[in-house]
C-alpha positions, 0 to 999 in steps of 0.5 A: 372373852375379849374386851374393850375397856373405857377410861372410867373402868381403868380408873377404878383399877387405880383409884378403888371405888365400888366398881373396882372389883367388878372391873378386876373380875372382868379383866382377869377373865379377858383373853385380850384387853383392848382400848383406843389410844384415847384411853391413855390420856383420859385415864390419867386425866381422871386422876387429876380431875379428882384433885380439882374436886378435892378427893385426891391430892396432887401427889396421889394423882401423880402416883396413880398416873405413874402406876397407869404408865407402868401398866401401859409400858408392861403391855397387856393392853392392845391400843388402837388408833382413835382415827380407825373408828372416828367416822363411825363414832361421830355418827354414833355420837350424833345418834345417841346424843353422847360424848364422842369420846365414849362412842370411840370406845363403843365403835372400837368394840363393835369394829373388833366384835369385843365386849365393851366394859364401861363404868358409865352406866347411863352410857352403857344403857344408851349404847346397848341400843346400837351394840348389845355387847356391853357390860355397864358397871 
């Protein structure tokens, strides 16, 4: 199975929650893991968003970001330019009334014909209307 993984799913790998084991399971099964370059910043931003909410210290967020950077540098994730699917993502965002960032992941999955893994269950429920290959955790 080939996957496009969104930032919410990557975040679960570094800040364990109830979805972490499912995300790990799907990633272990994947032959190819892909994401738009947007995922690099969005994932790191999720760590620091938790500092503003008070659930992480700055040093914990920095440690998670450092681990994420090491994962990126190790390879194994194929990153694609966001602009490759930007036009389609804009159309889909309007159609679904969904955040553009979410639709960039969706359109990359659709373009590559990969399964999208998202930690956003509500988005997954909406997105399946335009692309059925979605695992919403």
